BAMARBA-478565 format. One record per residue (C-alpha): residue in three letters; x, y, z. Coordinates in steps of 0.001 Angstrom, whole numbers, padded with zeros to 6 digits, always signed. Example, Ala and Ser with C-alpha at 12.3 -4.5 7.8 and 13.67 -1.06 7.14 Angstrom:
2
Ala+012300-004500+007800 Ser+013670-001060+007140 
//
This chain:
191
Met+000000+000000+000000 Lys+001328+003423-000898 Thr+002289+005848+001814 Glu-000236+008403+000505 Asn-003091+005894+000855 Lys-002034+005054+004396 Lys-001963+008751+005359 Phe-005369+009278+003758 Leu-006844+006336+005696 Leu-005244+007484+008947 Ile-006786+010923+008544 Ser-010177+009987+007046 Met-011049+006991+009233 Pro-011246+008952+012510 Ile-013415+011594+010784 Val-015756+008934+009413 Leu-015921+007235+012818 Ile-016743+010550+014516 Phe-019614+011250+012083 Leu-020880+007690+012358 Ser-020749+007813+016167 Phe-022590+011144+016173 Phe-025303+009735+013879 Ile-025758+006653+016091 Phe-025894+008883+019187 Ile-028676+011004+017588 Leu-030675+007875+016693 Ile-030389+006469+020208 Trp-031153+009828+021838 Ser-034254+010419+019662 Thr-035556+006914+020369 Ile-035101+007338+024111 Ser-036519+010876+024230 Thr-039697+009882+022342 Gly-040173+006637+024210 Gly-039761+004792+020915 Gln-042968+006314+019550 His-043273+007541+015984 Gly-044021+011213+015410 Gln-047609+012393+015520 Pro-049496+013342+012378 Gly-049898+016990+011481 Leu-051826+019444+013582 Asn-053890+022379+012381 Glu-053107+024935+015034 Phe-054867+027928+013453 Phe-058462+028355+012306 Ser-059097+028683+008587 Glu-061867+028004+006121 Thr-060515+026042+003191 Asn-061576+024779-000199 Leu-063195+021392-000431 Arg-061055+018996-002466 Ile-063401+016030-002452 Asp-066788+015256-003932 Pro-069294+017346-001948 Tyr-071596+014319-001954 Thr-069007+011962-000452 Lys-070884+009018+001052 Phe-070097+008129+004650 Glu-071162+005748+007371 Ile-070009+006430+010930 Asn-070434+003761+013581 Thr-070642+005710+016847 Phe-070075+004366+020361 Ser-073539+005194+021667 His-075773+006559+018900 Gly-075689+003799+016294 Ile-074774+004505+012699 Ile-074833+007993+011222 Ser-074636+008039+007452 Ser-075064+010400+004547 Glu-078232+008422+003789 Asn-080006+008935+007162 Leu-079567+012587+008117 Glu-083339+012920+008484 Gly-083448+016608+007611 Glu-080764+017579+010115 Leu-077588+019530+009461 Leu-074384+017831+010608 Met-070937+018896+011715 Ile-068307+016157+011503 Asp-065222+016865+013598 Phe-062025+014864+013000 Trp-059991+015073+016202 Ala-057907+013111+018750 Ser-057704+013097+022543 Trp-053930+013799+022459 Cys-054201+016718+019984 Pro-053520+020093+021738 Pro-055802+022155+019437 Cys-058540+019524+019901 Ile-058169+019710+023674 Lys-058400+023498+023465 Glu-061705+023359+021588 Gly-063220+020428+023518 Pro-065211+022621+025930 Ile-066268+024961+023090 Leu-067724+022099+021035 Ser-069407+020586+024073 Glu-071185+023857+024916 Ala-072009+024606+021276 Tyr-073673+021228+020875 Lys-076014+021972+023776 Lys-077160+025132+021999 Trp-077181+024027+018361 Ser-078649+020543+018763 Gln-081868+022305+019834 Lys-081844+024102+016459 Gly-081452+021027+014258 Ile-077673+020747+013960 Asp-076096+017471+014993 Phe-072414+016969+015780 Val-070332+013814+015508 Gly-066694+013508+016546 Ile-064438+011035+014737 Ser-061201+010363+016556 Leu-058049+009316+014718 Trp-054900+007591+015955 Asp-056512+007117+019344 Ser-057909+004505+021730 Glu-061471+003997+022916 Glu-060331+004444+026528 Asn-058792+007864+025785 Ile-061828+008941+023766 Leu-064255+008064+026565 Ser-062031+009817+029107 Phe-062026+012938+026895 Lys-065814+012693+026592 Glu-066194+012604+030376 Arg-063622+015351+030984 Phe-065435+017825+028703 Ser-069026+016573+029268 Ile-069462+015794+025580 Asn-072964+014585+024758 Tyr-072759+014300+020992 Pro-071909+010985+019282 Leu-068263+009936+019128 Ser-066561+007377+016952 Ile-063072+006077+016218 Asp-061657+005723+012723 Thr-059373+002797+013473 Asn-058132+002211+009933 Gly-058241+005846+008737 Glu-060736+005090+005969 Leu-063118+007926+006850 Ala-060250+010406+007160 Ile-058940+009362+003753 Asn-062389+009608+002161 Phe-062795+013121+003558 Gly-059259+014157+002603 Val-058228+014912+006187 Arg-054599+015984+006357 Ala-054221+017108+009957 Leu-056260+017580+013118 Pro-058676+019098+013877 Glu-060755+019393+010707 Lys-064505+019966+010495 Phe-067004+019355+007730 Phe-070443+020973+007671 Ile-073066+018911+005862 Asp-076593+019826+004833 Gln-079708+017694+005279 Asn-079200+016154+001808 Gly-075700+014906+002596 Lys-073862+017664+000697 Ile-070667+018975+002289 Leu-071059+022750+002366 Lys-067934+023836+004174 Lys-064590+022601+005474 Val-062764+024241+008363 Ile-059291+023417+009632 Gly-057837+024197+013021 Pro-059536+024823+016337 Val-062605+027059+016373 Asn-063540+029542+019027 Glu-067125+030117+020081 Ser-067790+033101+017798 Gln-066262+031414+014717 Leu-068353+028297+015243 Asn-071542+030267+015920 Lys-071037+032288+012731 Ile-070641+029137+010613 Leu-073636+027426+012182 Glu-075817+030526+011843 Glu-074955+030629+008122 Leu-075952+026978+007763 Ile-079287+027545+009512 Phe-079948+030608+007321 Lys-079240+028655+004085 Arg-081464+025783+005124 
//
């Protein structure tokens, strides 16, 4: 072996070993610091109305924990807000009490709510329901099929559906009381 090659190896090998050791350290540190859990899906942290990128007459069937099946075929003249959320989602936690209170008011005016939780467990969902005194139907989308059909990209996302099953509006991010009231008043007015 030439002397130049030996010098190159003597200089480059420690540098390569340092970078490799640093990379392995980062992998181990990130695994330990996250408890071995994968990253969470995206969060919508700010309210925004957005364009609908799916068929407004997307068919759905939601099997709820306590209210049977809600589908695009059995809305029975009611308006519906579908909320995609999760019990671990900070923006969802922030709006939990707002949605709970809004349901008490708007269910009396012919607007139903249903919450569809993603990447969650039934135990956490029911605990969330109790914590925020949620009385509207809740469901879990265990395989993500509903979220895919609705084009959900991050949490929370809401869809407002008329009595004929047509999606009228999509909202991303957490809503405050006045934003939600404005949307629901518009839906009642258009009815």
